[in-house]
DOPAGU-817932 format. One record per residue (C-alpha): x, y, z. Coordinates in Angstrom, 2 decimals, always signed. Example, Ala and Ser with C-alpha at 12.3 -4.5 7.8 and 13.67 -1.06 7.14 Angstrom:
REM DOPAGU-817932
+---------+---------+---------+
|    east |   north |      up |
+---------+---------+---------+
|  +12.30 |   -4.50 |   +7.80 |
|  +13.67 |   -1.06 |   +7.14 |
+---------+---------+---------+
//
This chain:
REM DOPAGU-817932
+---------+---------+---------+
|    east |   north |      up |
+---------+---------+---------+
|   +0.00 |   +0.00 |   +0.00 |
|   +1.46 |   +3.39 |   -1.01 |
|   +2.04 |   +6.01 |   +1.66 |
|   +0.11 |   +9.23 |   +1.37 |
|   +2.02 |  +12.44 |   +0.57 |
|   +1.58 |  +13.63 |   +4.17 |
|   +2.96 |  +10.39 |   +5.61 |
|   +5.86 |  +10.32 |   +3.15 |
|   +6.88 |  +13.81 |   +4.26 |
|   +6.72 |  +12.87 |   +7.94 |
|   +8.77 |   +9.70 |   +7.50 |
|  +11.32 |  +10.96 |   +4.96 |
|  +14.89 |  +10.88 |   +6.28 |
|  +16.34 |  +14.21 |   +7.37 |
|  +19.51 |  +15.53 |   +8.97 |
|  +18.63 |  +16.32 |  +12.61 |
|  +22.03 |  +17.92 |  +13.31 |
|  +21.73 |  +20.27 |  +10.35 |
|  +18.20 |  +21.33 |  +11.36 |
|  +19.30 |  +21.89 |  +14.98 |
|  +22.27 |  +23.98 |  +13.85 |
|  +20.23 |  +26.09 |  +11.43 |
|  +17.47 |  +26.78 |  +13.95 |
|  +19.97 |  +27.62 |  +16.71 |
|  +21.57 |  +30.13 |  +14.33 |
|  +18.13 |  +31.61 |  +13.71 |
|  +17.61 |  +32.21 |  +17.45 |
|  +21.04 |  +33.81 |  +17.77 |
|  +20.40 |  +35.99 |  +14.70 |
|  +17.14 |  +37.17 |  +16.33 |
|  +19.01 |  +38.48 |  +19.39 |
|  +21.74 |  +40.14 |  +17.33 |
|  +19.33 |  +41.80 |  +14.90 |
|  +16.98 |  +43.24 |  +17.54 |
|  +19.79 |  +44.42 |  +19.83 |
|  +21.77 |  +46.11 |  +17.05 |
|  +18.64 |  +47.57 |  +15.44 |
|  +19.08 |  +45.67 |  +12.18 |
|  +15.33 |  +45.60 |  +11.67 |
|  +15.38 |  +44.55 |   +8.01 |
|  +17.40 |  +41.45 |   +8.94 |
|  +15.14 |  +40.86 |  +11.94 |
|  +11.97 |  +40.75 |   +9.84 |
|  +13.59 |  +38.36 |   +7.35 |
|  +14.03 |  +35.78 |  +10.13 |
|  +10.28 |  +35.13 |   +9.98 |
|   +8.10 |  +33.27 |   +7.50 |
|   +5.64 |  +35.46 |   +5.61 |
|   +2.69 |  +34.40 |   +7.79 |
|   +4.67 |  +34.04 |  +11.04 |
|   +3.33 |  +34.94 |  +14.46 |
|   +5.44 |  +36.79 |  +17.03 |
|   +3.93 |  +36.96 |  +20.51 |
|   +6.31 |  +38.86 |  +22.79 |
|   +3.90 |  +41.07 |  +24.71 |
|   +1.71 |  +41.91 |  +21.75 |
|   +0.42 |  +39.43 |  +19.18 |
|   +1.90 |  +40.24 |  +15.76 |
|   +0.70 |  +38.25 |  +12.77 |
|   +2.73 |  +38.37 |   +9.57 |
|   +5.94 |  +40.09 |   +8.54 |
|   +4.17 |  +43.40 |   +7.85 |
|   +2.89 |  +43.60 |  +11.46 |
|   +6.33 |  +42.66 |  +12.81 |
|   +7.98 |  +45.37 |  +10.67 |
|   +5.42 |  +47.97 |  +11.81 |
|   +5.99 |  +47.16 |  +15.49 |
|   +9.74 |  +47.75 |  +15.13 |
|   +9.07 |  +51.32 |  +14.00 |
|   +7.56 |  +51.96 |  +17.46 |
|  +10.70 |  +50.95 |  +19.40 |
|  +12.10 |  +54.07 |  +21.04 |
|  +15.52 |  +55.29 |  +19.92 |
|  +16.43 |  +55.60 |  +23.62 |
|  +16.12 |  +51.84 |  +24.13 |
|  +19.29 |  +49.76 |  +24.46 |
|  +18.79 |  +46.03 |  +24.87 |
|  +20.69 |  +42.80 |  +25.02 |
|  +18.84 |  +39.53 |  +24.57 |
|  +21.02 |  +36.79 |  +26.07 |
|  +19.82 |  +33.41 |  +24.82 |
|  +20.98 |  +30.17 |  +26.41 |
|  +19.90 |  +26.54 |  +26.72 |
|  +18.72 |  +26.56 |  +23.10 |
|  +16.96 |  +23.26 |  +22.51 |
|  +15.76 |  +22.32 |  +19.01 |
|  +13.56 |  +19.31 |  +18.30 |
|  +13.30 |  +18.55 |  +14.56 |
|   +9.80 |  +17.25 |  +13.78 |
|  +10.41 |  +16.40 |  +10.14 |
|  +12.46 |  +17.67 |   +7.20 |
|  +10.49 |  +20.93 |   +7.07 |
|   +9.51 |  +21.76 |  +10.64 |
|  +11.00 |  +21.90 |  +14.10 |
|  +10.14 |  +23.21 |  +17.52 |
|  +12.32 |  +24.60 |  +20.24 |
|  +12.89 |  +26.55 |  +23.41 |
|  +15.48 |  +29.27 |  +24.10 |
|  +16.01 |  +30.69 |  +27.59 |
|  +16.10 |  +34.49 |  +27.70 |
|  +17.77 |  +36.95 |  +30.05 |
|  +16.77 |  +40.42 |  +28.86 |
|  +18.81 |  +43.47 |  +29.77 |
|  +17.47 |  +46.87 |  +28.78 |
|  +17.76 |  +50.54 |  +29.49 |
|  +15.48 |  +53.29 |  +28.25 |
|  +16.83 |  +56.81 |  +28.48 |
|  +19.15 |  +59.35 |  +26.90 |
|  +22.16 |  +57.40 |  +28.22 |
|  +21.32 |  +54.68 |  +25.71 |
|  +22.13 |  +57.06 |  +22.86 |
|  +25.64 |  +57.84 |  +24.11 |
|  +28.75 |  +55.74 |  +23.57 |
|  +29.76 |  +53.65 |  +26.53 |
|  +27.74 |  +51.70 |  +29.05 |
|  +24.27 |  +52.72 |  +30.16 |
|  +23.14 |  +52.49 |  +33.80 |
|  +22.48 |  +48.91 |  +34.83 |
|  +20.55 |  +47.28 |  +37.64 |
|  +20.14 |  +43.69 |  +36.52 |
|  +17.96 |  +41.84 |  +34.06 |
|  +14.68 |  +43.44 |  +33.06 |
|  +13.15 |  +39.99 |  +32.57 |
|  +13.96 |  +36.29 |  +32.47 |
|  +11.95 |  +33.67 |  +30.62 |
|  +11.98 |  +31.58 |  +27.50 |
|  +10.85 |  +31.63 |  +23.90 |
|   +8.71 |  +28.76 |  +22.64 |
|   +9.41 |  +28.39 |  +18.94 |
|   +8.05 |  +26.74 |  +15.83 |
|  +10.37 |  +26.72 |  +12.83 |
|   +9.61 |  +26.09 |   +9.18 |
|  +11.84 |  +25.46 |   +6.19 |
|  +11.11 |  +27.94 |   +3.39 |
|  +12.62 |  +28.47 |   -0.05 |
|  +14.99 |  +30.94 |   +1.68 |
|  +15.98 |  +28.54 |   +4.48 |
|  +14.75 |  +28.07 |   +8.03 |
|  +12.48 |  +30.77 |   +9.46 |
|  +10.36 |  +31.31 |  +12.54 |
|   +6.78 |  +30.19 |  +11.98 |
|   +5.87 |  +31.20 |  +15.54 |
|   +7.80 |  +32.67 |  +18.46 |
|   +6.06 |  +33.12 |  +21.81 |
|   +7.67 |  +34.71 |  +24.87 |
|   +6.93 |  +33.27 |  +28.32 |
|   +8.23 |  +35.36 |  +31.22 |
|   +9.18 |  +33.70 |  +34.50 |
|  +10.50 |  +36.88 |  +36.15 |
|  +10.11 |  +40.58 |  +35.45 |
|  +11.65 |  +43.55 |  +37.20 |
|   +8.86 |  +45.80 |  +38.52 |
|   +8.38 |  +49.00 |  +36.60 |
|   +9.15 |  +52.11 |  +38.54 |
|   +6.47 |  +54.77 |  +38.86 |
|   +9.08 |  +57.52 |  +38.46 |
|  +12.21 |  +56.16 |  +36.80 |
|  +15.42 |  +58.11 |  +37.39 |
|  +16.00 |  +60.99 |  +34.97 |
|  +12.38 |  +60.82 |  +33.79 |
|  +10.91 |  +64.10 |  +32.57 |
+---------+---------+---------+
//
């Protein structure tokens, strides 16, 4: 009995190590692109119909691109990703988790050269990811942020006007 097209795809051999490597690189590229404000590269990490849920639900590359235009210039961030675990599902999809320690500062000091004031991580959590292979390589199909810890927001941050 012949296998259906769906079953053939699910059982076709694939290189787990290659998929893990490519998807890990995608997570690392996400952190680099957002932290260094390379927003064009950031958007290209996502599939056309991808969903990014990191505080606001963004559906599709156009919505992701539009949200980046709202990031304040005075924001300096560093997304530190660790414990990146990738689980290839088949030759064209994978899922994963990346732990996040987020460091950020909002204020005029972020525009100057040199270090900005620092008082620990702004948040700690993990990303839950779904990856898809596209004609352009591996991309995020879905990325959802789950926070375990968040620094309380101050009512009157220092140097606020």
